[in-house]
C-alpha positions, 0 to 999 in steps of 0.5 A: 180269669176274674180278679178279686181285690181286697185290702190286706195281703194276708187276706188275699192269701187266705181267700186265694187258698180257699178258692183254689186258684179259680180267681186271681186275688190281689190286695190294695194295701188299704187306701190308694187315694186320700186327702193330700198330706201337706195341704188342706185338700178341702175346697171350703169355697166349693161346697167342701169338695175333697181333693183326692191324690194318690196315697204316698207309695201307692203308685206301683200298686195302682199300676199293677192293679190297672194292668191286672184289671185290663186282663181280667174278665170281671173285677170284684171289690172285696174290701172290709164290710164297713164305711172305710172299706166301702170308700176304698172300693169306691176309690178302686172303682174310680182309679180302675175306670170301672162302671159306677153302676156296675155290680162289682162289690162283694162283702163277707163277715168272715173269711171262710170258703162258704162265706166267700162263695156266697158273696161271689154269687151276690155282688151288688153296686157300691153303696154311695151312702156309706161312701158319703158317710166316710167322706163326711167323717174324713172331711170333718176330721181334716178341717178340725185337725188341720185348723186346730193343730196350728193353733196349739202349736202357735199358742202352746208349743210345736209338735202338738195335734188336735182331733175331733174325737181325740181331743174329747177323749183327752178331755175325759182323761184330764177331767178325771185326773182333776176330780182325783186331785180335788177329791177330799177323802172322808173317814168311815169305819166298818165293823165286822163280827165273827159269830157262831151259833151257840150250839157250835154245830156250824162254822163261824161266819162274818156279819157286817154292821149296817143298821141302827134303830132300823135305819141305814148306819154309816159309822163316821169316826172312831168315837161312833165306832167305839160306841157301837163296839161297846154296845155290841159286846154288851148285847146278845146276837140273835138271828132276826130273819133268813132269806133263801133264794136261787139267783140266776146270772144270764150269759154275757153277749158275744164280743163287740169291738169295745167289749173285746178290748175291755176284756183283753185289757182286764184279763191280759193287760193288753192295750187296745191297739195291741188287741186290735192288731191280734184280732185283725190277724185272726180275721185276715188269716195267719200262716199255719205250718203245713196248712197255709193261711187260715182265718179264725174269727169273723170281722172284728170292727162291730158294735152288734151283738147279733149272730147268725142262725147257722153260728148259733145252731153250731154253738148249741150242738157243740155245747150239748156234745161237750157239756150236756143238754142241760147247758143249752138254754130252753130258747136260744139266747138273743141279744139286743144291740145297744141304742145307736149301734150300727148293727151292720155285722155280726158280733165277733165270733170264731168261724169254726166252733170245732176249732177249740182253743185246745186245738188252736194253741198249737197254731198260734203264738201266745198273744194271738192265742189269748185273743182267740181264746177270749173270743171263742169262750165268750161266744160259746158262753153267750149261747149257754144256759144261765148260771144258778146260785144258792143265795142266802141273807141273814139279818142279825139283831143286837140291841138297837143294832143290825148286822147282815151276812150274805152268802152265795154258792154255785148250784149250776155252772151254766155258762161259767163252765167255760167263761168267767167274767172279770170280778169287780173290786167292790164284790162283797166279802163272804159272797163266795160261801154258803152260810150255815142253816140257821133258824130265826131266833137262834142265839149267836156267840161273838167269836171276834169283833173288828172295827176298821178305819177306812176312807172314801176313795177318789174316782179311778183313773182311766185304763185302756179298758175303761176309756174305751167303755166310756167312749162307747157309753158316751157315743164318742167315736165308733168301733174302728176308732177306739184303738187308734185314739188311744194309740195317738194319746200315747204316741203324742205323750198326752198321757203316760202310764202308771201301770195300767192307768192313764195319767195326763201329762202337763201339756194335756191340761194346757191343750184341754183348757185352751180347746175348751175355752175357745171351742166349747161345742167341739170339746163337748161330749154331747156334741161329739156324740150327736155328730156321730148320729148325723154321720149315721143318718148320712149312711142311712140315706136321705141326708146330704153330707155337704150340708152337715159340713156347711152347718158345722164349718162357718161357726167353727171358722169364726171361733178359730179366728177369735182364738188365733187373734185372742190376746194379740193387741196392736200397741203404740210401741214402735219396734226398735229394729224396723220402726213398725208397731209392736203387737202384744201377744200371749205366749207360754211365758206370759205377755210379750211384744212382737213386731207387726212386720213379721216375718220380715222382722222377727223382733221379740221383747219382754213387755215392761221391766221384768223383776230380776231375781238373785238366782242365776240361770242354771244354763247360761248364768244370767240372773233370771227374771220373774214371770207369770204363767198359767200356774203362777209365778216362775223364773225364766232366763231373760235370754229366751228364746236362745236360752229356754231355762226355767226354774220354780219361783220362791226357791228355798235359801238352802236349795241350790239349782245347778245344771239341767236334767237331760231327761225332761229339761227341768233344772237340776237340784244339788242334794246331799246323801246322809254321809254328806256327799253332793249329788244332783237330782231333777227338780221334777222328782218324783215325776222324773227320777234322774240323778247324777254324781256330776253336774248334768248339762242337759245334753245327751252324748251324740255318740252313745246317748248317755247324759253329758256331765261336768266333772268337779274339775270343770271338764264337760264329757260323756258320763259313760266311762266307756265313751271318750266323747268330750264336749266343746260347750262351756262349763256351767257356773258352779254354785257359790255354796257348792263343793266338789264331790269326793 
């Protein structure tokens, strides 16, 4: 019996069902070999050759596949139809000892009986250009990530990571936030008149003031607004011109990976990783009660808007049957993929147009259904006729001022009969109504006149949808990477969510600033996009992937050496513990001296005489010292690193800091209620909203995870009344001007 090897067990079940036991189908579970986890795995001195090892936990899978391969008459490698899938097939071919020139690779864009049977009739050799492109990306990303991450850990804090594409995406978020912070709102006014024809035949409608003496008008302040209102009220409204046209709206293209993620975010609030997980299940197949495994959609990692002729004909037949022939375009809709698209696969579409969302709803849970419904309706809409609107624009004169009214009503639904695009926030008011049938010269009565003060708005923070769009527009990453990049930014806590919007955390600014300072090319959007194009060139053939790495790495290594050494200066000060010269270093708390004999001697001392403040450390009670950091002066405990407490510089006289927030580690501030009761709140408010009636120690209970507090009597215990935990740590010093709470 022939053996077919795929990536996913779900995919294996679906294909096995379709082939009805004629083939043995097994899954590799993704990559079986990769670069080692704890070492670089790339030989810089030997032409950047990668060293592959068996992926952790894949030993049993390999043994099983080797055993099945020995018993198989023929082996087909049916991994996903992209670079990553091609590389997985290559690794399988190598591990299983298959002929390197053998025609054992099959691929299909959809998991359907017809597509799988067609693929089995047309096996091919491994495409080594695709493999090389994947290797180049993997080696490039490993060199960047493996080298930059330790730099961040040494210079900033432990537990950080950097990535060739990830860090550029983070830069977009950080720079957008800085634009918002630097934004200065500008005042402007809108003036809206509600008018009606003097014969009162038609309903009133609204017109917006937009011209003065024939020129575009922007009302900047109240004085200008009052002057315009007075002039309009004193004058007469007359219809100057009327324009009536039929406008058309062309159907949107079927989904690519990025547009699917954007639509799911805008309509259902789904994150990019969540959307891709649902879509992956729909592609590989889902177990349907009474039917077994069934696949719903075509391959979901694509930047192409192309669809097959068979799919297009099926869609047109469905459209004519459900909506009528008027809803079919005169010529089939063809969509041109954007510049730079790989166009290796079709757009994302349903496998079977007869499996409508109404039918699928009984088979799928809510999230899978939502994604399938989006894909189905967008595809059908993409093959439908244009929507048509009766549009009208009326221009009105009143003395030296001009007003404008727009109206639009649907004349022919076209593709909107099944799919509605997300409305833009800046849609003009009144576009949803048809204006009255007036004539030029008709006089109008003023029913009301409203002047409204407004302010210009800063740029909008990124959402999952808008960040994916920005990455796609700028050529950063590829369809398969968008969701994983966003996932990393969230998991690493480089961004946090305010509703659907992304806010960079403090460490995100520091990471971005450091990488931009030392690695301007890697952090440059244009450089990252050009690197993607070079990877595409390797895929197209004719470019050696080793040459790409060889051009990139030496300059990168020089920048890395400078970055690691920058701020480190050998001094003539001798270490008091071992006598070796001390090195002046730059760290999180400014400059300090470290022994050059490290790691044999780990002596670290503050440089010079630090200014001692009269503020006691909230953790250990030692007088704090004044330090200078990236954002100015702050107070730090001189017992660092044993005590890492910090406090804002320039604390007000009536402010008392005592205790430590257990949620974010910032000092806790003594506060009072309106009735005079003392309580404690995080000094990081409003970013952190922790509050407590008792002094927080900064610790969490080892038994239940609740904050550990110090009571008025000096007892240190768990704040959870149902927990009996008491801490052996010493009570924190009470504030001199503090008092016990009631």
